LUMKOL-645066 format. One record per atom (N, C-alpha, C): residue in three letters; z, x, y. Coordinates in steps of 0.2 Angstrom, whole numbers, plus 5000, padded with zeros to 4 digits. Each point is the difference from the previous one (the first is absolute). Layout:
N
ALAZXY
...
***
This chain:
489
UNK500050054994
UNK500149955005
UNK499950055007
UNK499649995005
UNK499950035006
UNK500850005004
UNK500050055003
UNK500750005004
UNK500049955006
UNK499449985003
UNK499949955005
UNK500149924997
UNK500050004994
UNK500349944997
UNK500650004999
UNK500350054997
UNK500650015000
UNK500649975006
UNK499650045006
UNK500349995006
UNK499949925002
UNK499649974998
UNK499649945002
UNK500749964997
UNK500050014994
UNK500749974995
UNK500449995004
UNK500350075002
UNK500650015003
UNK500249965006
UNK499450005004
UNK500249955006
UNK499949944998
UNK499749984996
UNK499949924998
UNK500749984998
UNK500450054995
UNK500749974998
UNK500550005005
UNK500050055006
UNK500450015006
UNK499949945003
UNK499449995001
UNK500049945005
UNK500249934997
UNK499850004993
UNK500549934997
UNK500750025000
UNK500350055001
UNK500650005000
UNK500449995006
UNK499550015004
UNK500349995008
UNK500049925000
UNK499549964997
UNK500049945001
UNK500549954997
UNK500050034992
UNK500449964996
UNK500850024999
UNK500050075004
UNK500850025000
UNK500449965006
UNK499650005005
UNK500149955006
UNK500349934997
UNK499549974997
UNK499849924998
UNK500749994996
UNK500250054995
UNK500550004995
UNK500649995004
UNK500250055003
UNK500550015004
UNK500249935005
UNK499649985003
UNK500149945005
UNK500049934993
UNK499750014996
UNK500349934996
UNK500650024996
UNK500250064999
UNK500650004996
UNK500449985006
UNK500249995008
UNK500349985004
UNK499949935003
UNK499649974995
UNK499849935002
UNK499550005006
UNK499650055003
UNK499650005005
UNK500550015007
UNK500650024999
UNK500450025007
UNK500150075001
UNK499650035003
UNK499950085001
UNK500850025002
UNK500449965003
UNK500750025002
UNK500450014995
UNK499949974993
UNK500450024994
UNK499950074998
UNK499450045001
UNK499850054997
UNK500450065003
UNK500050044996
UNK500550065002
UNK499550055004
UNK499350005000
UNK499650045004
UNK499549965003
UNK499550025004
UNK499449955003
UNK499550004994
UNK499749945000
UNK499749994994
UNK499450065000
UNK499850035005
UNK499550044999
UNK500150074996
UNK500850025000
UNK500150054996
UNK500149994993
UNK499949924997
UNK500050004993
UNK499350014997
UNK499549975004
UNK499450034998
UNK499750075001
UNK500450035006
UNK499950075000
UNK500450054995
UNK500549974997
UNK500150034993
UNK499750004995
UNK499849954999
UNK499549994993
UNK499450065003
UNK499649995005
UNK499550045000
UNK500250075002
UNK500550025001
UNK500250074999
UNK500050044994
UNK500349954995
UNK500350034993
UNK499249984996
UNK499549965004
UNK499450004995
UNK499650065002
UNK500050025006
UNK499650065002
UNK500250075000
UNK500750005003
UNK500250085000
UNK500050034994
UNK500349984994
UNK499950034995
UNK499450014997
UNK499749955000
UNK499350014997
UNK499650055003
UNK499949995007
UNK499750055004
UNK500250075000
UNK500650014999
UNK500350064999
UNK499850044994
UNK500249974993
UNK499650014995
UNK499350014999
UNK499749965004
UNK499150015000
UNK499950075004
UNK500350005006
UNK499850075003
UNK500250074997
UNK500749994995
UNK500250064996
UNK499650014996
UNK499849944996
UNK499450014993
UNK499450035004
UNK499749995005
UNK499450035001
UNK500050065002
UNK500650035003
UNK500050065002
UNK500250054993
UNK500549974996
UNK500150034995
UNK499550004993
UNK499549955000
UNK499749994994
UNK499550054999
UNK499650035006
UNK499550044999
UNK500250084999
UNK500650015001
UNK500450065000
UNK500150014991
UNK500349944998
UNK500250004992
UNK499450004996
UNK499549965003
UNK499450004994
UNK499850075000
UNK499850035006
UNK499750075001
UNK500250054997
UNK500849994999
UNK500350054996
UNK499949994993
UNK500149944998
UNK499849984993
UNK499150044999
UNK499749995003
UNK499350004999
UNK499950085000
UNK500450035004
UNK500050085001
UNK500250034993
UNK500449974997
UNK500450024994
UNK499550004995
UNK499449965000
UNK499550004995
UNK499450045000
UNK499950035006
UNK499550055001
UNK500150064998
UNK499650034994
UNK500150054996
UNK500150065005
UNK500650054998
UNK500150065004
UNK499350045002
UNK499550014994
UNK499550035001
UNK499649985005
UNK500049935002
UNK499449985005
UNK500150035008
UNK500750025001
UNK500150035007
UNK500350074999
UNK499950035005
UNK500450075002
UNK500749985004
UNK499749975006
UNK500750005003
UNK500149935004
UNK500549995003
UNK500149935002
UNK499649985005
UNK499650045004
UNK499549965003
UNK499549994998
UNK499750034993
UNK499649974995
UNK500249934998
UNK500750014998
UNK500249924997
UNK499949965005
UNK500150005007
UNK500049955005
UNK499349984999
UNK499550045001
UNK499149985001
UNK500049964994
UNK500250024994
UNK499949954993
UNK500349945002
UNK500749995002
UNK500349945001
UNK499649975005
UNK499850015005
UNK499649975004
UNK499249994998
UNK499950024995
UNK499349964999
UNK500249964993
UNK500649994999
UNK500349974994
UNK499949935003
UNK500550005007
UNK500149955003
UNK499349955003
UNK499550055001
UNK499249975002
UNK499849964994
UNK500150044995
UNK499549974995
UNK500549934997
UNK500550005001
UNK500449934997
UNK499849965005
UNK500050005007
UNK499849965005
UNK499349984998
UNK499750034997
UNK499350005000
UNK499949964994
UNK500250014994
UNK500149954995
UNK500249955000
UNK500549985006
UNK500349945001
UNK499449965005
UNK499850035004
UNK499449975003
UNK499449984995
UNK499950034996
UNK499550004995
UNK500049954997
UNK500749994997
UNK500149934996
UNK500049945005
UNK500150015005
UNK500149945005
UNK499249975001
UNK499650075001
UNK499349975001
UNK499749994995
UNK500150014993
UNK499850004994
UNK499650044999
UNK499950065002
UNK499650064998
UNK500250024993
UNK500749994999
UNK500250024993
UNK500549954998
UNK500150004993
UNK500549934999
UNK500850054999
UNK500349955000
UNK500850035000
UNK500250034994
UNK499749974995
UNK500150054994
UNK499850074999
UNK499450015004
UNK499650064999
UNK500450055005
UNK500349975006
UNK500350045004
UNK500650034999
UNK500249974995
UNK500850014997
UNK500050034993
UNK499350004997
UNK500050054995
UNK500050074999
UNK500650024997
UNK500250065001
UNK499550054996
UNK499649984995
UNK499750044995
UNK499250005002
UNK499849955007
UNK499349985002
UNK499850085003
UNK499550025000
UNK499550065003
UNK499649975004
UNK500250005007
UNK499549985006
UNK499650065003
UNK499550004998
UNK499650065001
UNK499749995009
UNK500049935002
UNK499849985006
UNK500449965004
UNK500750034999
UNK500649995004
UNK499950005008
UNK499850055001
UNK499850035008
UNK499549965002
UNK499649974997
UNK499349975002
UNK500449915002
UNK500350004994
UNK500549925002
UNK500450005005
UNK500350055002
UNK500449995005
UNK499750025006
UNK499450055000
UNK499649975007
UNK499749945001
UNK499949974996
UNK499749915001
UNK500649975002
UNK500750014999
UNK500549955004
UNK500250055006
UNK499750055003
UNK500250025005
UNK500550055000
UNK500250034993
UNK500550055000
UNK499750074999
UNK500150055004
UNK499650074999
UNK500650054997
UNK499750024995
UNK500550064996
UNK499650065001
UNK500150075001
UNK499850065001
UNK499650034995
UNK500349984994
UNK499650044994
UNK499949944996
UNK499750024994
UNK499949954993
UNK500850004998
UNK500249944998
UNK500649984997
UNK500050024993
UNK500550044999
UNK500050034993
UNK500749964997
UNK499950024994
UNK500549974994
UNK500749985003
UNK500350065003
UNK500750015002
UNK500149945006
UNK499650015004
UNK500149965006
UNK499849934998
UNK499649984995
UNK499949944999
UNK500749964995
UNK500250044996
UNK500549984996
UNK500650005006
UNK500150035002
UNK500650005007
UNK499949935005
UNK499349995000
UNK499949955005
UNK500149944997
UNK499949994993
UNK500149954996
UNK500649994999
UNK500550044999
UNK500750005001
UNK500449985005
UNK499650015005
UNK500350005007
UNK499949925001
UNK499449974999
UNK499849925001
UNK500749974994
UNK500050024994
UNK500549964995
UNK500750005003
UNK500250055004
UNK500750015003
UNK500149955006
UNK499450015004
UNK500049965006
UNK500049924999
UNK499749984994
UNK499949934999
UNK500749994999
UNK500450044996
UNK500549984997
UNK500649985005
UNK499950065004
UNK500549995005
UNK499849955006
UNK499550005002
UNK499949945004
UNK500149934997
UNK500150004993
UNK500149944997
UNK500849995000
UNK500350064999
UNK500749995002
UNK500349985006
UNK499750045005
UNK500149995006
UNK500049935002
UNK499349964999
UNK500149935001
UNK500549964997
UNK500150024994
UNK500549954997
UNK500750025004
UNK500250055001
UNK500750025003
UNK500049975007
UNK499650015003
UNK500049985007
UNK499949935000
UNK499649964997
UNK500149924999
UNK500749974998
UNK500350044995
UNK500649994997
UNK500549995006
UNK500050075003
UNK500450005006
UNK500049965005
UNK499449985003
UNK499949945004
UNK500249934997
UNK499949984995
UNK500149934998
UNK500850004998
UNK500250064997
UNK500850004999
UNK500549995007
UNK499650045005
UNK500350005007
UNK500049935003
UNK499449974997
UNK499949935003
UNK500549954996
UNK500050004994
UNK500449964996
UNK500950015002
UNK500250064999
UNK500750025002
UNK500149965006
UNK499850025005
UNK500249995008
UNK499849925001
UNK499649984996
UNK499849935002
UNK500649964996
UNK500250024994
UNK500649984996
UNK500650005005
UNK500250055004
UNK500650015003
UNK500049965006
UNK499549985003
UNK499849965006
UNK500649944999
UNK500349995005
UNK500549945000
UNK500350015007
UNK500349935003
UNK500350005005
UNK500550065003
UNK500450014993
UNK500650055001
UNK499850075000
UNK499450014998
UNK499750074999
UNK499950045005
UNK500350055002
UNK500050055005
UNK499350045001
UNK499549945003
UNK499450055000
UNK499950045006
UNK500449995005
UNK499950055006
UNK500250064997
UNK500750014997
UNK500350064999
UNK499650034995
UNK499549974995
UNK499650034995
UNK499450025004
UNK499649965004
UNK499450045004
UNK500250065005
UNK500749995003
UNK500050065002
UNK500350064997
UNK500349984994
UNK500050074995
UNK499550034999
UNK499349954997
UNK499550034998
UNK499650035005
UNK500149985006
UNK499550045006
UNK500450065001
UNK500750015000
UNK500250055001
UNK499850064994
UNK499949984993
UNK499850054996
UNK499350005001
UNK499649965003
UNK499350025001
UNK500050055006
UNK500549995004
UNK499950055006
UNK500250074998
UNK500650014997
UNK500250054996
UNK499550034997
UNK499649974995
UNK499450014996
UNK499450055005
UNK499949965006
UNK499550025004
UNK500250085003
UNK500750015001
UNK500150065003
UNK500250054995
UNK500149984994
UNK500050054995
UNK499350024998
UNK499649974999
UNK499150015000
UNK499850045005
UNK500249995007
UNK500050065003
UNK500150075000
UNK500749994998
UNK500450064999
UNK499750034994
UNK499849974994
UNK499850044995
UNK499250035001
UNK499649955003
UNK499550025004
UNK499850075002
UNK500550015005
UNK500250055003
UNK500150064996
UNK500549994994
UNK500250054996
UNK499450024995
UNK499649944997
UNK499550014998
UNK499550055002
UNK499850005007
UNK499550045003
UNK500350065000
UNK500650015002
UNK500250075000
UNK500150044993
UNK500349964994
UNK500150014994
UNK499150034996
UNK499649965004
UNK499250034997
UNK499850065003
UNK500150005007
UNK500050065004
UNK500450084997
UNK500649984998
UNK500550044997
UNK499750034994
UNK499849964995
UNK499850024992
UNK499450035003
UNK499649995003
UNK499550034999
UNK499850075004
UNK500550005005
UNK500250065004
UNK500350054995
UNK500449984996
UNK500350064995
UNK499650014995
UNK499649964998
UNK499450034996
UNK499550065004
UNK499949985006
UNK499850075004
UNK500350045001
UNK500550015001
UNK500550055000
UNK500150044993
UNK499849974994
UNK500150034994
UNK499350044999
UNK499550005006
UNK499350034998
UNK500050055006
UNK500449985005
UNK499950055007
UNK500650005002
UNK500150065003
UNK500750045003
UNK500149965006
UNK500849985001
UNK500049955004
UNK500050045006
UNK500550085000
UNK500050045006
UNK499350015004
UNK499450014996
UNK499350015002
UNK499849945003
UNK500249934998
UNK499949945004
UNK500249985005
UNK500650025001
UNK500549995007
UNK500050055003
UNK499950074999
UNK499950055006
UNK499350045000
UNK499649994995
UNK499250035001
UNK499849985007
UNK499550015003
UNK499750015005
UNK499149994999
UNK499950004995
UNK499349994997
UNK500049944997
UNK499349965002
UNK500049934996
UNK499350024998
UNK499950014994
UNK499350004998
UNK500049974990
UNK499849945001
UNK500149974993
UNK499250014996
UNK500050024995
UNK499550004997
UNK499849954993
UNK499449975000
UNK499949964996
UNK499550024995
UNK499850085002
UNK499450024997
UNK500150024992
UNK500550004999
UNK500150034993
UNK500250074999
UNK500350025007
UNK500350084999
UNK500650004996
UNK500349955000
UNK500749994996
UNK500550055003
UNK500649975002
UNK500550055004
UNK499850035007
UNK499549995002
UNK499750035007
UNK500349975007
UNK500249934998
UNK500149965006
UNK500750025003
UNK500050005007
UNK500350025003
UNK500349935006
UNK500649974998
UNK500249945001
UNK500649995005
UNK500050055005
UNK500750005004
UNK499849945007
UNK500649975000
UNK500049945005
UNK500250025006
UNK500150055002
UNK500250025007
UNK499550005005
UNK499450014998
UNK499349975005
UNK500049945001
UNK500149954994
UNK500149935001
UNK500549985005
UNK500550014998
UNK500749995005
UNK499950025008
UNK499750055000
UNK499950035007
UNK499549955003
UNK499449984998
UNK499549965002
UNK500449935001
UNK500249974995
UNK500449945001
UNK500549985005
UNK500450065002
UNK500550005005
UNK499650015006
UNK499550045001
UNK499750035005
UNK499749945004
UNK499749954996
UNK499649955002
UNK500449945000
UNK500549994997
UNK500449955000
UNK500450015008
UNK500250065001
UNK500350025007
UNK499849995005
UNK499250015000
UNK499550005005
UNK500049905002
UNK499949994994
UNK500049925001
UNK500549975003
UNK500750024998
UNK500649965003
UNK500050025008
UNK499950075001
UNK500050025007
UNK499549955004
UNK499449974997
UNK499749955004
UNK500349945000
UNK500149974994
UNK500249944998
UNK500749975003
UNK500550054999
UNK500749985002
UNK500249995008
UNK499850055005
UNK500049995008
UNK499549955002
UNK499449994997
UNK499649935002
UNK500249954998
UNK500350004993
UNK500249924998
UNK500749995003
UNK500450055001
UNK500649985002
UNK500149975008
UNK499650045004
UNK499949995007
UNK499749934999
UNK499449984996
UNK499749955001
UNK500649924998
UNK500450034995
UNK500449954999
UNK500549985005
UNK500350065004
UNK500449995005
UNK499649965005
UNK499550025002
UNK499649955007
UNK500049934997
UNK499750004993
UNK499849924999
UNK500649965000
UNK500650044997
UNK500749954999
UNK500449995008
UNK499950065003
UNK500549995005
UNK499650005008
UNK499350015001
UNK499850015006
UNK499449945002
UNK499550004993
UNK499449964999
UNK500249915002
UNK499649985005
UNK500149924999
UNK499849974995
UNK500049934999
UNK499949974994
UNK499349994998
UNK499650005005
UNK499449994999
UNK499650074998
UNK500150045003
UNK499950064998
UNK500150044993
UNK500749984998
UNK500450014994
UNK499449964994
UNK499949935002
UNK499749964995
UNK499450024999
UNK499750055005
UNK499350024998
UNK500050084998
UNK500550035001
UNK499950074998
UNK500350024995
UNK500649974997
UNK500350014994
UNK499549984994
UNK499749945000
UNK499649994994
UNK499450055000
UNK499750025006
UNK499550065001
UNK500150064995
UNK500650015003
UNK500250064996
UNK500249994994
UNK500249964998
UNK500049994993
UNK499449994995
UNK499549995003
UNK499350004996
UNK499850084997
UNK500450045004
UNK499950074998
UNK500250014992
UNK500549964998
UNK500450014994
UNK499549974995
UNK499749955002
UNK499549974994
UNK499350024999
UNK499950055005
UNK499450044998
UNK500150054994
UNK499550004995
UNK500050034994
UNK499950085002
UNK500550044996
UNK500050085000
UNK499350034999
UNK499649974996
UNK499450035000
UNK499650005007
UNK500149945005
UNK499650005006
UNK500350055004
UNK500650024999
UNK500450055004
UNK499750054999
UNK499950034993
UNK499650064996
UNK499550005004
UNK499649955001
UNK499250025001
UNK500150005008
UNK500549985004
UNK500050015007
UNK500350075001
UNK500450034997
UNK500150074999
UNK499450044999
UNK499649994994
UNK499550054999
UNK499449985005
UNK499849965004
UNK499549995003
UNK500150015007
UNK500549985002
UNK500350005007
UNK500450055003
UNK500650004998
UNK500650035001
UNK499950084999
UNK499850014993
UNK499950084998
UNK499550025005
UNK499449984999
UNK499450045005
UNK500350015008
UNK500449955002
UNK500250005007
UNK500550065002
UNK500450004993
UNK500650075001
UNK499650054999
UNK499650014995
UNK499650074999
UNK499650025007
UNK499649955002
UNK499650025006
UNK500450015007
UNK500549975001
UNK500449995006
UNK500650064999
UNK500349994995
UNK500550055000
UNK499950084995
UNK500049994994
UNK500050054995
UNK499550055001
UNK499349985001
UNK499450055001
UNK500250045006
UNK500149965006
UNK500150045005
UNK500750065000
UNK500449964997
UNK500650075000
UNK500050044994
UNK499549994996
UNK499850044994
UNK500649994995
UNK500249944999
UNK500549984995
UNK499649984994
UNK499349975000
UNK499849974993
UNK499349995003
UNK499649984994
UNK499349975001
UNK500149934996
UNK500449984997
UNK500049944994
UNK500349945005
UNK499649954997
UNK500149945002
UNK500549974997
UNK500350024994
UNK500550004995
UNK500750035002
UNK500549975001
UNK500550045002
UNK500749985000
UNK500550034999
UNK500749975002
UNK500149945007
UNK499750035005
UNK500249965006
UNK499449945000
UNK499550004997
UNK499649944998
UNK500549954997
UNK500150014995
UNK500349954995
UNK500749985004
UNK500550055003
UNK500549995002
UNK500049935007
UNK499650025004
UNK499849975006
UNK499849914997
UNK499550004996
UNK499749944997
UNK500649974997
UNK500350044995
UNK500649964996
UNK500749985006
UNK500050035005
UNK500549995004
UNK499849935004
UNK499350005002
UNK499749945001
UNK500249944996
UNK499950004994
UNK500149964993
UNK500749975001
UNK500450065002
UNK500949974998
UNK500349985006
UNK499549995007
UNK500449975007
UNK500349934998
UNK499649964996
UNK500249925000
UNK500650014995
UNK500150044995
UNK500650004996
UNK500650025005
UNK500150055003
UNK500550025004
UNK500149945005
UNK499549985004
UNK499949965007
UNK500349934997
UNK499849974995
UNK500149934998
UNK500749984998
UNK500250074995
UNK500649994998
UNK500650005005
UNK499950065004
UNK500550025006
UNK500049945004
UNK499549975002
UNK499949945005
UNK500549964997
UNK499949974995
UNK500549944994
UNK500650035001
UNK500250065000
UNK500850034999
UNK500349995006
UNK499550025006
UNK500250005007
UNK500349945002
UNK499549944998
UNK500149945003
UNK500649974996
UNK500250034994
UNK500649964997
UNK500650035002
UNK499950055004
UNK500750025003
UNK500249945006
UNK500849984998
UNK500249955005
UNK499949995007
UNK499849955003
UNK499950005007
UNK500750025005
UNK500549974995
UNK500750025003
UNK500250085002
UNK499650034995
UNK500050075003
UNK499750045006
UNK499449955001
UNK499750025007
UNK500449985005
UNK500349954999
UNK500249945006
UNK500650055003
UNK500350034993
UNK500850045003
UNK499750085003
UNK499550024996
UNK499850065005
UNK499849995007
UNK499649935001
UNK499850005008
UNK500649985003
UNK500449974997
UNK500849975004
UNK500250065003
UNK500150074996
UNK500350065000
UNK499750035006
UNK499449985002
UNK499550035006
UNK499550044996
UNK499950014994
UNK499550034997
UNK499149995002
UNK499650055003
UNK499349974999
UNK499749984995
UNK499549965000
UNK499650004993
UNK499950054997
UNK499650055002
UNK499950074996
UNK500750024998
UNK500549995003
UNK500850054997
UNK500249954995
UNK499849934999
UNK500349954996
UNK499450034993
UNK499550005001
UNK499650014994
UNK500150074998
UNK500150035003
UNK500150084997
UNK500850004997
UNK500449985003
UNK500750014998
UNK500449944997
UNK499649944999
UNK500349964996
UNK499549974994
UNK499449985003
UNK499549964994
UNK499850054996
UNK499850055002
UNK499750074994
UNK500550014995
UNK500850035005
UNK500450014993
UNK500249944996
UNK500149935002
UNK500049934997
UNK499450004994
UNK499450025002
UNK499549984996
UNK499850074996
UNK500450055000
UNK499850064996
UNK499950004993
UNK500549964998
UNK499750004991
UNK499549984999
UNK499749945003
UNK499449964999
UNK499650055003
UNK499850035004
UNK499450065003
UNK500050054994
UNK500750044999
UNK499950054996
UNK499649974991
UNK500249945000
UNK499749964994
UNK499349995001
UNK499850005005
UNK499149985002
UNK499950085000
UNK500250055003
UNK499650084999
UNK500150024994
UNK500649984995
UNK499950004993
UNK499549984996
UNK499849945003
UNK499549964995
UNK499350035003
UNK499950025006
UNK499450045002
UNK500250074996
UNK500450035001
UNK499850064996
UNK499949994993
UNK500249964997
UNK499750004992
UNK499449965000
UNK499849975005
UNK499249974999
UNK499650065002
UNK500250065004
UNK499750055000
UNK499950044994
UNK500550014998
UNK500350064994
UNK499349974994
UNK500049935000
UNK499749964994
UNK499250005002
UNK499750015005
UNK499449985001
UNK499550054998
UNK499349974999
UNK499650044995
UNK499349995004
UNK499849965003
UNK499349995000
UNK499850035008
UNK500450005005
UNK500050035006
UNK500050074999
UNK500550034995
UNK499950074999
UNK499550034996
UNK499649954995
UNK499550034997
UNK499450015005
UNK499849955005
UNK499550015004
UNK500150035006
UNK500650015002
UNK500350025006
UNK500250085000
UNK500350014995
UNK500350085000
UNK499850034994
UNK499549974996
UNK499650044993
UNK500550024995
UNK499950054995
UNK500349984995
UNK500250094998
UNK500050045006
UNK500250074998
UNK500850015001
UNK500250034994
UNK500850005000
UNK500150085003
UNK500250015006
UNK500350055001
UNK500649995006
UNK500450054999
UNK500550025007
UNK499750035006
UNK500149965004
UNK499650025007
UNK500249965006
UNK500450045005
UNK500249985005
UNK499549965006
UNK499350034999
UNK499549965003
UNK499949935000
UNK500249955004
UNK499849944999
UNK499349985001
UNK499550035001
UNK499250014999
UNK499750004994
UNK500550034995
UNK499850014995
UNK500049964994
UNK499549994995
UNK500049954996
UNK500650004994
UNK500449954999
UNK500550024994
UNK500049934995
UNK500550014998
UNK500049934994
UNK500849984999
UNK500049944997
UNK500749984999
UNK500149974992
UNK500750024999
UNK500249974993
UNK499749934998
UNK499949965003
UNK499749944997
UNK499250004999
UNK499750045003
UNK499350024999
UNK499950034993
UNK500350044999
UNK500050054994
UNK500249974995
UNK500449955000
UNK500249954994
UNK499549954998
UNK499549995006
UNK499449954997
UNK499550074998
UNK500050045003
UNK499450064997
UNK500250014992
UNK500650014999
UNK500250024993
UNK499849954995
UNK500049935001
UNK500049944996
UNK499549975000
UNK499550035004
UNK499349975000
UNK499550044996
UNK499649954997
UNK499450034994
UNK500450004994
UNK499650034996
UNK500250014991
UNK500750045001
UNK500549984999
UNK500650045001
UNK500450004992
UNK500250064999
UNK500350014993
UNK500849985002
UNK500449974998
UNK500749995002
UNK500450044996
UNK499750054996
UNK500650054999
UNK499850075003
UNK499549995004
UNK500150075003
UNK500450005006
UNK500150085003
UNK500650005006
UNK499449985005
UNK499550015002
UNK499549985006
UNK500149915000
UNK500149974997
UNK500149934999
UNK500950005001
UNK500250014996
UNK500949984999
UNK500250025009
UNK499750055003
UNK500250025006
UNK500049945004
UNK499749944999
UNK499949955005
UNK500749975000
UNK500350004994
UNK500849965000
UNK500550035003
UNK499950075000
UNK500450055002
UNK500050005008
UNK499449985003
UNK499950005007
UNK500349945002
UNK499849944996
UNK500349935002
UNK500850015001
UNK500350034995
UNK500850014999
UNK500350035005
UNK499550055003
UNK500250045005
UNK500149965006
UNK499549965001
UNK499949965008
UNK500549954999
UNK500149974993
UNK500649955000
UNK500750035001
UNK500150074999
UNK500650035002
UNK500150005007
UNK499350025003
UNK500150025009
UNK500149945003
UNK499749934997
UNK500149935004
UNK500749994999
UNK500349994993
UNK500950014999
UNK500250035006
UNK500050075001
UNK500450045004
UNK499749985007
UNK499649975003
UNK499949985006
UNK500649935001
UNK499849964995
UNK500449945000
UNK500850014999
UNK500250054997
UNK500750035000
UNK500350035008
UNK499450045003
UNK500150025005
UNK500149945007
UNK499649974998
UNK499949945006
UNK500649965000
UNK500349994993
UNK500649964999
UNK500650035002
UNK500050075001
UNK500550045003
UNK500049995007
UNK499450015002
UNK500050015009
UNK500249915001
UNK499849974998
UNK500149915001
UNK500750005000
UNK500550024996
UNK500750004999
UNK500450035004
UNK499750065003
UNK500450035005
UNK499949985006
UNK499449985002
UNK499949985007
UNK500449925001
UNK499849964992
UNK500349945002
UNK500850005002
UNK500450064998
UNK500650005001
UNK500350015007
UNK499550035002
UNK500250005009
UNK499949945003
UNK499849965000
UNK499849935002
UNK500149934998
UNK500550024994
UNK500449934998
UNK500549995004
***
């Protein structure tokens, strides 16, 4: 049964629960809602919640775990002499999934019979052609190992889908029957609904935490695999970045320092552009500008946040880069390339202005008017009030806005690719081409990659390093906020 049908059945049962639960509660009270423990809507909502919540939770978990478990079972059936590395096994399993999907489509369209698709002993000399007829492309001819594994995959998937449908439907029907049977004028439906919503909220927050933990652990495990093949000291302290995919074996130099230098250099220039302009714009819009000008200028400023980064990258490549080269770099003898740190930094700074401006403006407007009135009552001017009262009071939010802009700058890719180039070097000249960590993560994972090689696994080490840097920025910002907040409480 397709998942959309399962969702439709659950929705129908939940809707019926809302109507019938409310109706039964009123009937038990003789139609007088004043005799009910809770409002009538709570009784219907209680039935609907116990229909939908357990069923949807199990359905979601099943859909996540089923492919993992099936793939592990199928991988165990692949002969060890059919592959040499885990990368080869991954390619075989990818073909197995495609062939299994192709067999399903072929059966649905009548190209082959279900019996023939599931016959482990049949020899398909034209499997690739049959799959092509239903729109499934396989890179090579389907061998016996792949075909057998695909047939096994189909069998396991069919059984798992049937079990999922049965379990989910039983949960939905069971929840409906249980709560409908409990529905009575004396049943504490409101308490039950609120407890269920509490559990859902806790579950949602737990999912967010576990997702973050999963991301970190996935990077951590691959990073550990990388450091088993490449020395950590050379990665963190080498000043040379020269990966090799040419089969020279062991000749790659994967020092992160040039990438960190480019990342921090470009981010610093971007923040030097975005923070003053964004903060001054926020102060003007919130404290000096009239309502008409503010209503026109703020949305216009926020349009910058909606421009795709690739457009900023093209602007840096076509306009800003040549302008800086011809007007500043070439006359001063600082460089002849349109791709440079200054180009990427300036354009990235323009992109970050609305992040700083909009958030700072909202924070400044949230400062109570009583603080302004008290300052004016003591004889302070408007500029003194802004400098000595409003900005200190809004400092935590402003620091948060700057931190958001810094994180955005560190993680930017397209502007750097088009505006700063891809040269990994350590140089103080802002008119030289450099690159960042994110750009190299993309380049290391682009193309036909071998996930057992250090040249590919280094991308996870780079990502984990960026995560640690961002975490450090958050800790530093929290320390600064707490320190200054104590002075103004």
